[in-house]
Backbone bond lengths (Angstrom), bond angles and torsions (degrees), N, CA, C in turn:
res aa  C-N    CA-C-N  psi(-1)  N-CA   C-N-CA  omega(-1)  CA-C   N-CA-C  phi
1 X - - - 1.461 - - 1.523 109.61 -
2 X 1.315 117.84 151.64 1.458 121.15 -170.09 1.519 112.95 -64.31
3 X 1.319 117.83 -34.30 1.459 120.99 179.82 1.516 108.30 -132.81
4 X 1.342 117.73 97.67 1.454 120.66 -175.65 1.518 113.31 -66.60
5 X 1.343 117.21 -13.37 1.465 120.30 179.65 1.526 112.36 -86.94
6 X 1.323 117.51 -5.14 1.456 120.13 -174.86 1.523 109.88 -135.80
7 X 1.330 117.80 137.64 1.465 118.77 178.60 1.520 112.05 -65.88
8 X 1.318 115.42 150.70 1.463 120.87 173.67 1.519 107.70 -85.27
9 X 1.316 116.55 122.59 1.465 121.85 -177.46 1.523 108.75 -97.86
10 X 1.326 115.83 120.05 1.458 122.40 -176.78 1.529 109.10 -118.33
11 X 1.326 116.20 115.78 1.467 121.10 176.41 1.521 108.53 -87.94
12 X 1.324 116.24 123.42 1.463 121.61 177.81 1.522 106.80 -102.62
13 X 1.324 116.33 110.63 1.461 118.20 -168.02 1.518 113.03 -146.13
14 X 1.298 114.50 149.92 1.461 125.57 169.58 1.516 104.96 -168.04
15 X 1.326 117.29 126.01 1.464 118.99 -176.23 1.518 112.73 -69.69
16 X 1.327 116.63 -11.87 1.456 120.85 176.06 1.527 108.98 -85.76
17 X 1.312 117.97 131.05 1.460 121.49 178.57 1.516 111.80 -79.28
18 X 1.318 115.98 162.72 1.447 120.99 174.53 1.507 116.03 71.49
19 X 1.333 117.28 26.85 1.468 120.31 -177.93 1.530 112.55 -104.37
20 X 1.329 117.78 1.77 1.453 120.90 -179.58 1.515 113.87 93.99
21 X 1.316 116.38 22.36 1.470 120.92 -177.60 1.535 111.16 -65.63
22 X 1.320 116.55 -51.86 1.465 120.22 -179.35 1.523 111.17 -67.87
23 X 1.321 117.00 -40.00 1.465 121.00 175.92 1.523 110.32 -57.85
24 X 1.322 116.41 -39.78 1.458 120.81 178.21 1.524 111.39 -67.59
25 X 1.321 117.35 -43.96 1.467 120.31 179.48 1.532 110.86 -59.26
26 X 1.328 116.07 -46.20 1.465 120.61 -177.36 1.528 111.36 -66.24
27 X 1.330 116.48 -49.28 1.461 119.26 -170.68 1.528 113.33 -84.33
28 X 1.323 117.88 -30.82 1.458 119.35 171.85 1.527 109.13 -66.45
29 X 1.329 116.47 -42.14 1.460 119.97 176.93 1.517 111.85 -59.90
30 X 1.321 116.39 -42.28 1.461 121.03 179.02 1.526 111.19 -64.70
31 X 1.326 116.40 -43.03 1.463 120.30 -179.84 1.528 111.38 -64.35
32 X 1.328 117.33 -40.65 1.468 120.48 177.74 1.531 110.66 -65.83
33 X 1.340 116.27 -39.95 1.461 119.96 177.95 1.525 110.86 -63.34
34 X 1.338 116.47 -38.35 1.463 120.60 178.86 1.524 111.65 -65.53
35 X 1.329 116.22 -23.42 1.465 120.97 178.35 1.527 112.32 -89.29
36 X 1.329 115.98 8.08 1.460 120.28 172.42 1.507 116.26 100.57
37 X 1.323 118.09 2.89 1.458 120.96 179.71 1.520 111.42 -90.66
38 X 1.331 115.68 148.94 1.462 121.00 171.95 1.522 107.74 -87.57
39 X 1.321 115.92 122.91 1.455 121.84 -171.85 1.522 110.13 -126.49
40 X 1.331 115.11 133.50 1.463 121.98 174.38 1.523 108.49 -116.44
41 X 1.326 116.60 126.47 1.460 121.54 172.02 1.524 107.86 -97.30
42 X 1.327 117.27 129.07 1.465 121.71 173.28 1.523 106.94 -106.68
43 X 1.321 115.98 113.49 1.463 121.30 -179.80 1.527 108.01 -83.48
44 X 1.312 116.10 110.18 1.463 121.11 -176.60 1.533 111.48 -110.73
45 X 1.321 116.10 18.89 1.463 122.20 178.62 1.519 108.68 -109.94
46 X 1.321 117.16 123.85 1.468 121.62 -177.01 1.521 113.04 -57.79
47 X 1.328 117.86 -21.74 1.463 120.23 177.38 1.528 111.59 -69.39
48 X 1.318 117.19 -23.02 1.463 121.37 175.76 1.512 114.53 66.75
49 X 1.329 118.20 27.80 1.461 119.87 -176.13 1.524 112.97 -67.61
50 X 1.325 117.10 -36.17 1.466 118.97 177.57 1.532 110.34 -64.82
51 X 1.323 116.28 -37.28 1.469 120.71 178.76 1.516 110.64 -63.93
52 X 1.328 116.43 -46.57 1.459 120.71 178.74 1.519 110.73 -64.86
53 X 1.330 116.24 -42.01 1.457 120.48 -178.44 1.513 113.69 -67.13
54 X 1.330 117.33 -18.17 1.465 121.33 176.44 1.528 112.05 -105.82
55 X 1.344 115.61 15.33 1.458 120.11 168.63 1.516 116.76 85.01
56 X 1.345 118.03 20.63 1.473 120.37 178.90 1.535 108.19 -104.41
57 X 1.329 118.97 101.91 1.470 120.37 -179.12 1.525 111.00 -67.97
58 X 1.326 117.91 153.05 1.474 121.01 -178.74 1.528 113.52 -52.83
59 X 1.312 117.46 -35.01 1.474 120.64 -177.53 1.518 112.79 -67.90
60 X 1.315 117.69 -17.56 1.471 121.41 -177.03 1.528 113.27 -99.86
61 X 1.322 117.77 3.23 1.462 120.57 -174.42 1.526 111.18 -91.39
62 X 1.340 115.13 73.95 1.463 120.27 -177.51 1.521 111.48 -76.34
63 X 1.319 116.65 -39.48 1.470 121.07 174.49 1.517 107.32 -111.90
64 X 1.327 116.89 130.31 1.462 120.23 -173.51 1.524 111.64 -130.91
65 X 1.319 114.83 176.60 1.460 119.04 177.58 1.523 111.81 -66.16
66 X 1.329 117.89 -23.69 1.467 120.45 173.89 1.530 109.35 -62.74
67 X 1.344 116.12 -42.69 1.473 120.30 177.46 1.524 111.07 -65.74
68 X 1.320 116.77 -36.31 1.470 120.47 177.21 1.525 110.39 -59.14
69 X 1.321 115.93 -37.43 1.459 120.79 -179.79 1.520 113.41 -77.32
70 X 1.331 116.81 -40.58 1.463 119.91 -164.93 1.530 115.94 -113.08
71 X 1.325 118.75 -11.32 1.462 118.99 -179.68 1.521 110.97 -66.62
72 X 1.328 116.63 134.16 1.461 119.91 176.24 1.519 110.91 -72.21
73 X 1.344 116.49 -34.79 1.464 121.75 177.80 1.523 107.66 -111.11
74 X 1.332 116.94 106.72 1.461 120.54 -176.95 1.527 112.35 -96.07
75 X 1.338 116.81 12.07 1.463 119.49 179.29 1.526 111.34 -67.16
76 X 1.317 116.88 -18.99 1.465 120.36 179.98 1.517 113.68 -94.47
77 X 1.314 117.00 17.10 1.461 120.42 179.94 1.525 109.77 -57.21
78 X 1.320 114.51 133.63 1.457 119.70 -178.88 1.519 109.76 -127.96
79 X 1.311 115.99 127.94 1.459 121.69 172.13 1.522 107.82 -105.04
80 X 1.304 116.86 133.39 1.458 122.02 -174.97 1.527 111.03 -89.56
81 X 1.325 115.65 136.20 1.451 120.05 175.67 1.525 109.68 -70.39
82 X 1.318 116.33 148.84 1.455 122.12 176.49 1.532 108.61 -116.83
83 X 1.324 116.10 -177.12 1.462 119.71 178.27 1.528 110.93 -71.90
84 X 1.320 117.27 -9.24 1.465 121.60 -178.82 1.526 109.55 -97.29
85 X 1.319 118.95 119.05 1.464 120.08 175.53 1.530 110.42 -57.05
86 X 1.321 116.39 139.83 1.471 123.87 179.20 1.526 113.83 76.14
87 X 1.342 118.07 -0.04 1.463 120.75 -178.60 1.524 110.03 -117.20
88 X 1.343 115.85 119.42 1.459 121.42 177.58 1.521 109.46 -121.52
89 X 1.325 116.37 169.66 1.465 120.19 -178.51 1.518 110.60 -145.33
90 X 1.322 115.95 142.43 1.463 121.82 164.32 1.518 105.18 -100.90
91 X 1.337 117.31 111.03 1.463 120.55 -169.83 1.523 113.08 -79.76
92 X 1.322 114.28 172.20 1.469 121.65 178.82 1.518 110.05 -118.44
93 X 1.326 115.19 155.67 1.461 123.07 172.81 1.526 107.63 -134.05
94 X 1.331 117.52 170.91 1.473 120.09 177.70 1.527 114.18 -60.20
95 X 1.342 118.38 -10.72 1.469 120.52 175.66 1.530 111.27 -54.53
96 X 1.331 116.43 -30.49 1.465 119.94 -178.62 1.521 112.62 -63.73
97 X 1.328 116.90 -18.63 1.464 120.33 -179.00 1.522 111.91 -59.23
98 X 1.332 116.18 -28.52 1.465 120.16 -178.43 1.517 112.69 -98.14
99 X 1.335 117.40 4.95 1.465 120.18 -172.47 1.520 112.64 -60.50
100 X 1.334 117.33 -42.45 1.468 119.97 -179.88 1.518 111.49 -57.91
101 X 1.324 115.77 -44.36 1.469 120.72 179.56 1.516 110.27 -67.50
102 X 1.341 116.27 -40.11 1.458 120.92 -176.16 1.528 112.72 -67.58
103 X 1.326 117.41 -25.87 1.468 119.35 -176.53 1.527 113.81 -107.20
104 X 1.319 117.59 -4.33 1.466 119.29 -170.07 1.525 113.03 -62.80
105 X 1.334 117.79 -30.04 1.469 120.06 -178.96 1.528 112.72 -92.28
106 X 1.330 117.35 -0.29 1.465 122.60 -178.71 1.534 108.97 -82.24
107 X 1.311 117.09 125.74 1.468 120.04 -178.59 1.524 111.85 -66.38
108 X 1.322 116.89 -20.66 1.468 121.77 177.87 1.526 111.13 -105.23
109 X 1.312 116.41 29.06 1.468 119.97 -171.93 1.529 113.13 -63.79
110 X 1.317 118.52 -25.48 1.456 120.09 -178.75 1.524 112.89 -84.32
111 X 1.333 116.77 -13.04 1.463 121.20 -175.84 1.526 113.39 -108.26
112 X 1.323 118.73 12.03 1.458 120.17 -173.60 1.531 112.56 -68.79
113 X 1.317 117.34 -40.66 1.462 119.85 176.16 1.523 110.55 -67.75
114 X 1.308 116.09 -42.05 1.459 120.56 177.87 1.532 110.53 -57.62
115 X 1.333 116.61 -44.52 1.462 120.88 178.70 1.520 111.01 -65.07
116 X 1.332 116.72 -41.63 1.459 120.30 179.69 1.520 111.96 -60.45
117 X 1.313 117.22 -42.70 1.460 120.17 -179.43 1.529 111.81 -72.53
118 X 1.331 116.82 -32.45 1.466 119.74 178.98 1.522 111.77 -72.95
119 X 1.327 116.67 -33.44 1.466 121.11 -174.22 1.519 112.61 -99.64
120 X 1.329 116.98 7.76 1.455 120.53 -172.12 1.506 116.23 -77.53
121 X 1.316 118.73 -3.94 1.454 120.87 176.54 1.520 112.53 71.88
122 X 1.337 116.95 -156.67 1.467 121.30 -173.24 1.523 114.39 -63.06
123 X 1.333 117.89 -26.93 1.467 120.10 178.31 1.524 111.04 -61.20
124 X 1.320 115.82 -29.04 1.461 121.24 179.67 1.525 111.13 -97.49
125 X 1.314 116.34 -50.32 1.463 121.31 -173.18 1.521 112.97 -63.55
126 X 1.327 117.12 -24.84 1.459 120.35 -177.51 1.512 114.33 -80.79
127 X 1.320 117.47 -0.02 1.467 120.81 -178.02 1.526 111.86 -87.09
128 X 1.324 115.25 156.48 1.457 120.83 170.07 1.525 110.83 -94.12
129 X 1.333 115.66 -39.24 1.456 121.86 178.47 1.522 110.29 -131.42
130 X 1.326 115.78 140.88 1.459 122.06 168.88 1.525 106.80 -120.50
131 X 1.323 116.17 118.34 1.458 121.71 179.25 1.522 108.71 -104.92
132 X 1.319 116.94 119.29 1.465 120.97 -179.64 1.524 108.54 -99.69
133 X 1.333 115.83 115.86 1.462 121.40 176.38 1.521 107.95 -85.98
134 X 1.323 116.37 102.31 1.464 121.81 -173.18 1.527 111.92 -80.70
135 X 1.339 117.20 157.63 1.469 120.38 175.22 1.523 110.89 -71.01
136 X 1.335 117.59 161.10 1.463 120.97 -178.69 1.526 113.19 -81.25
137 X 1.317 116.10 56.28 1.465 121.48 176.89 1.520 108.32 -165.67
138 X 1.334 116.23 160.50 1.468 120.36 177.73 1.526 108.99 -95.97
139 X 1.346 114.78 61.70 1.460 119.98 -178.76 1.531 109.68 -96.67
140 X 1.327 116.27 -171.35 1.463 120.10 -177.80 1.528 112.61 -63.91
141 X 1.322 117.20 -29.14 1.463 119.50 177.30 1.527 110.36 -65.26
142 X 1.320 116.46 -45.51 1.461 119.98 178.54 1.521 111.05 -64.69
143 X 1.330 117.30 -41.30 1.473 120.32 177.61 1.525 109.79 -61.27
144 X 1.328 117.37 -40.46 1.465 120.90 176.80 1.524 110.95 -59.47
145 X 1.329 116.36 -42.22 1.466 119.77 178.90 1.522 110.79 -63.31
146 X 1.338 117.09 -41.90 1.467 120.72 -179.72 1.527 111.93 -66.50
147 X 1.312 116.38 -36.90 1.467 120.01 178.56 1.524 110.71 -67.64
148 X 1.336 116.36 -34.33 1.466 120.55 -178.14 1.520 112.76 -83.32
149 X 1.336 117.49 -17.15 1.463 121.66 -169.35 1.523 113.25 -84.59
150 X 1.325 114.39 155.41 1.458 121.65 168.08 1.520 110.17 -86.52
151 X 1.329 116.19 -34.44 1.458 119.87 -178.21 1.519 111.05 -153.58
152 X 1.342 114.90 168.03 1.463 122.72 -174.91 1.517 109.43 -124.17
153 X 1.319 116.31 132.23 1.455 122.08 173.69 1.524 107.41 -115.80
154 X 1.328 116.41 128.25 1.463 121.23 -174.15 1.525 110.51 -115.16
155 X 1.335 118.93 107.71 1.462 120.05 171.24 1.529 109.32 -72.55
156 X 1.334 116.15 134.45 1.458 121.15 -176.18 1.526 108.69 -131.70
157 X 1.322 115.89 116.78 1.453 120.61 -176.56 1.526 111.56 -71.71
158 X 1.338 116.01 140.06 1.465 121.13 179.20 1.531 109.49 -80.12
159 X 1.319 115.30 78.17 1.455 120.78 178.17 1.533 108.77 -139.13
160 X 1.313 116.49 171.20 1.461 121.76 -171.08 1.526 113.28 -56.56
161 X 1.347 116.86 -39.72 1.463 120.37 -176.24 1.533 111.93 -97.20
162 X 1.335 116.48 28.41 1.464 120.23 -173.99 1.523 113.05 -54.98
163 X 1.336 116.74 -43.50 1.465 119.91 -174.75 1.524 112.94 -82.40
164 X 1.348 115.67 -10.46 1.460 118.75 -179.58 1.524 109.49 -67.87
165 X 1.287 117.72 127.49 1.458 121.57 179.75 1.514 113.58 91.43
166 X 1.348 116.66 -20.08 1.462 118.44 -179.01 1.525 111.16 -65.33
167 X 1.325 116.51 -34.54 1.464 119.48 179.08 1.527 110.93 -63.39
168 X 1.338 116.67 -35.10 1.469 119.37 177.38 1.519 111.00 -65.61
169 X 1.334 116.36 -41.26 1.459 119.98 177.05 1.522 110.81 -62.41
170 X 1.323 116.53 -43.28 1.463 120.07 179.49 1.530 111.19 -62.64
171 X 1.332 116.51 -38.90 1.475 119.40 176.62 1.519 110.97 -64.74
172 X 1.325 116.29 -37.99 1.464 119.73 178.12 1.522 111.03 -64.15
173 X 1.333 116.33 -42.90 1.468 120.64 176.81 1.527 110.19 -59.93
174 X 1.329 116.84 -42.62 1.460 120.86 -179.97 1.528 111.21 -64.80
175 X 1.324 116.46 -37.91 1.469 120.65 177.46 1.517 110.87 -63.22
176 X 1.335 116.44 -42.97 1.468 120.53 178.15 1.520 110.07 -64.44
177 X 1.331 117.27 -40.90 1.465 121.10 176.52 1.524 111.64 -60.18
178 X 1.320 115.75 -38.08 1.467 120.44 -176.31 1.514 112.38 -74.26
179 X 1.325 116.38 -14.75 1.450 119.20 -176.64 1.513 113.99 -125.36
180 X 1.329 116.47 -87.12 1.465 121.66 -167.45 1.520 115.20 -79.47
181 X 1.359 118.08 -21.87 1.465 119.06 -174.49 1.533 110.48 -146.17
182 X 1.333 117.17 77.23 1.471 121.02 -177.16 1.522 113.77 -61.41
183 X 1.336 117.77 -22.12 1.467 121.06 -175.67 1.526 113.04 -87.79
184 X 1.322 118.16 -1.94 1.458 121.34 -176.96 1.532 111.07 -61.72
185 X 1.335 115.79 131.82 1.457 121.25 179.67 1.525 110.03 -119.25
186 X 1.317 115.56 152.71 1.462 119.78 170.20 1.521 106.97 -88.75
187 X 1.318 115.34 109.01 1.461 120.04 -178.59 1.522 110.77 -66.34
188 X 1.337 115.68 -38.34 1.450 118.51 177.26 1.512 113.11 159.88
189 X 1.330 114.06 175.68 1.457 123.21 177.34 1.526 107.20 -112.71
190 X 1.326 116.90 131.12 1.464 121.28 179.59 1.523 109.15 -114.47
191 X 1.315 116.94 118.99 1.455 121.02 177.57 1.520 109.84 -75.48
192 X 1.324 116.57 127.91 1.463 121.62 -176.47 1.529 110.26 -122.21
193 X 1.343 113.95 164.66 1.475 122.12 175.89 1.525 111.50 56.72
194 X 1.318 115.62 39.01 1.461 121.48 179.68 1.530 109.81 -78.08
195 X 1.307 116.69 129.04 1.464 122.33 179.52 1.528 108.02 -118.15
196 X 1.318 116.78 105.74 1.468 120.82 -175.53 1.529 111.89 -65.91
197 X 1.346 117.19 -17.29 1.464 120.26 178.93 1.528 111.74 -81.38
198 X 1.315 115.52 -10.69 1.460 120.93 -175.83 1.529 109.17 -107.58
199 X 1.320 116.37 117.31 1.466 119.83 -179.15 1.521 112.64 -58.11
200 X 1.346 115.73 -30.87 1.460 119.91 -178.21 1.531 111.11 -62.09
201 X 1.338 116.96 -38.68 1.459 120.00 179.57 1.523 110.84 -58.87
202 X 1.322 115.95 -44.01 1.457 119.74 178.90 1.513 112.44 -65.28
203 X 1.330 116.37 -38.76 1.461 120.36 179.34 1.526 111.27 -66.63
204 X 1.341 115.19 -42.01 1.471 119.44 179.35 1.523 109.95 -65.07
205 X 1.327 117.27 -44.99 1.466 120.68 179.85 1.525 110.82 -58.85
206 X 1.327 116.72 -43.75 1.465 120.58 179.30 1.523 111.16 -64.50
207 X 1.336 116.32 -39.27 1.466 121.39 -179.91 1.526 110.58 -65.05
208 X 1.332 115.78 -44.59 1.466 120.46 -179.72 1.526 110.54 -63.35
209 X 1.327 116.31 -43.49 1.468 119.51 -179.96 1.525 111.44 -65.91
210 X 1.328 116.40 -36.66 1.459 119.52 178.43 1.517 111.35 -65.21
211 X 1.339 116.52 -37.32 1.459 121.36 -177.44 1.527 113.18 -81.33
212 X 1.334 117.11 -34.07 1.466 120.10 -170.83 1.525 113.75 -114.62
213 X 1.310 117.39 -7.11 1.453 120.95 172.84 1.522 114.65 57.30
214 X 1.331 115.14 -131.74 1.466 120.29 -173.44 1.518 113.40 -72.44
215 X 1.339 117.88 -6.89 1.465 118.62 173.39 1.521 111.10 -63.94
216 X 1.329 116.83 -25.65 1.462 121.09 -176.62 1.529 109.58 -83.51
217 X 1.308 115.76 127.75 1.460 120.57 179.04 1.524 110.96 -65.74
218 X 1.335 116.02 148.33 1.463 120.18 173.33 1.523 110.75 -65.91
219 X 1.330 116.02 -37.94 1.461 120.82 179.98 1.516 110.51 -66.81
220 X 1.319 115.73 133.11 1.459 122.52 176.69 1.524 108.23 -119.80
221 X 1.339 116.45 134.58 1.463 121.06 179.92 1.527 108.64 -91.93
222 X 1.326 118.37 119.37 1.460 119.95 -176.29 1.529 112.08 -78.92
223 X 1.301 115.61 160.00 1.462 120.40 167.62 1.524 106.37 -71.82
224 X 1.334 116.88 120.24 1.456 120.96 -169.59 1.523 110.19 -145.22
225 X 1.329 116.34 128.52 1.458 120.46 -174.75 1.527 111.54 -64.33
226 X 1.329 117.32 -31.02 1.473 119.86 -179.90 1.532 111.17 -65.58
227 X 1.320 117.03 -36.25 1.467 119.95 176.12 1.524 110.71 -63.03
228 X 1.328 116.52 -35.04 1.467 121.24 -179.79 1.520 111.92 -76.26
229 X 1.327 117.17 -34.30 1.466 121.33 -176.08 1.527 112.97 -78.47
230 X 1.321 116.91 -33.90 1.464 120.72 -171.43 1.531 114.20 -55.06
231 X 1.354 120.75 -43.63 1.465 119.22 -178.17 1.533 114.11 -58.98
232 X 1.329 117.78 -30.85 1.465 119.63 179.82 1.525 111.28 -69.18
233 X 1.336 116.79 -16.18 1.463 122.12 176.26 1.534 111.02 -101.01
234 X 1.339 116.26 3.89 1.471 123.13 176.71 1.521 112.63 59.36
235 X 1.332 116.27 35.27 1.463 121.25 175.30 1.528 108.48 -139.20
236 X 1.327 117.38 155.20 1.460 120.00 174.12 1.529 110.53 -65.01
237 X 1.315 116.31 156.24 1.460 120.79 178.08 1.524 111.10 -61.07
238 X 1.333 117.00 -30.49 1.454 120.02 -179.24 1.523 112.36 -66.49
239 X 1.317 116.73 -20.07 1.463 120.55 174.07 1.526 110.17 -95.85
240 X 1.319 116.56 -39.11 1.460 121.84 -179.19 1.527 111.14 -62.03
241 X 1.309 117.23 -44.93 1.471 121.88 176.51 1.516 107.58 -154.93
242 X 1.293 115.74 90.21 1.467 121.97 -173.09 1.527 112.86 -60.83
243 X 1.336 116.48 -29.80 1.455 119.89 -174.99 1.520 113.72 -97.84
244 X 1.312 117.86 9.02 1.460 120.05 175.80 1.524 109.55 -68.64
245 X 1.329 116.39 159.90 1.461 119.58 -178.60 1.529 111.56 -61.87
246 X 1.338 116.88 -36.05 1.460 120.32 178.78 1.518 111.90 -66.16
247 X 1.340 116.73 -43.66 1.462 120.44 179.47 1.521 111.48 -63.96
248 X 1.312 116.31 -43.59 1.462 120.11 179.36 1.525 110.92 -63.03
249 X 1.335 116.37 -36.79 1.464 119.94 178.78 1.525 111.17 -64.04
250 X 1.332 117.59 -41.13 1.466 119.50 179.88 1.527 111.62 -70.57
251 X 1.317 117.66 -29.42 1.459 119.15 172.71 1.533 110.63 -65.55
252 X 1.330 116.19 -40.37 1.472 119.23 176.66 1.530 110.76 -66.95
253 X 1.332 116.15 -37.08 1.466 119.76 179.31 1.527 110.77 -62.16
254 X 1.325 116.92 -42.98 1.469 120.40 178.62 1.524 110.39 -61.05
255 X 1.336 116.31 -43.35 1.469 120.15 179.72 1.523 110.52 -64.02
256 X 1.329 117.06 -40.05 1.470 119.85 -179.57 1.530 110.56 -69.56
257 X 1.324 117.28 -38.67 1.467 120.85 176.62 1.521 110.32 -58.04
258 X 1.323 116.45 -48.10 1.464 120.43 -179.48 1.530 110.60 -63.38
259 X 1.329 116.41 -40.32 1.471 119.83 179.98 1.524 110.69 -64.03
260 X 1.338 116.61 -41.66 1.470 119.72 179.61 1.524 111.33 -67.24
261 X 1.334 116.38 -28.59 1.457 120.10 177.42 1.516 112.24 -83.35
262 X 1.338 115.60 -10.91 1.456 119.74 179.23 1.509 114.49 77.88
263 X 1.340 116.55 28.41 1.472 120.21 178.26 1.513 108.96 -123.17
264 X 1.323 115.71 158.30 1.455 121.48 179.70 1.515 109.56 -101.50
265 X 1.325 115.96 156.38 1.448 120.22 175.71 1.520 110.08 -60.83
266 X 1.338 115.74 143.73 1.454 120.26 -179.22 1.527 111.04 -67.31
267 X 1.326 117.00 -31.41 1.453 122.24 174.74 1.515 107.96 -137.80
268 X 1.317 116.26 163.14 1.462 119.49 177.18 1.521 109.53 -74.08
269 X 1.325 117.01 143.87 1.455 121.02 176.18 1.526 109.57 -61.89
270 X 1.336 116.03 143.05 1.461 120.87 -179.76 1.507 108.45 -118.34
């Protein structure tokens, strides 16, 4: 990694809901942790699905991503342990629903996440990766994630309107590059919910690759029932059924991410 003293911050975002964004945050984080990296997931979606999917019930969320954004003293930042060794999370609550309103008059409103991660002390600095699970919209929370991030990973569902809205996201990334975060990179596009039995999935995948070229990851995440079932058991799919097609795909995705970044796994996969 380019700076071994600082975690790599990866914003996982797409303003379209239901594309596998949270599933990607949970299972990519788990796969990276299994490879020996210390990973922190920041749940920035008021629905808190990543928090629930990693086993943090609402009653246990004393410190949240809202506090990460708005606390004047961030020395008390707490990341919660999950069932996955090396994987922690700062959970979300419905408090985030008012975040846009709460920060709109703040002159530093675009840098609040960046400040939270910089001032978070050992809970933040000790990580190798920070994965931010963004809300399904291009609101101030998502902009905060982009300003704080080193790179952006975009899950893209294999459906007819896959490319619709992606241009808006790309323009938003370019705007952030032009202003608050010139170093922001697009890590890549990950095709999700691929169904090999459906000709449309293949056509969409080919169309996306033709339009976006090497930005599109080789790894494709299949439509897989185990990925859908795992959150109801409050564990990642890689723990729920490690050998399912979805779990294996996220293990390949982690390996491809590391290869594209030019780093090796901290430990060999087991």
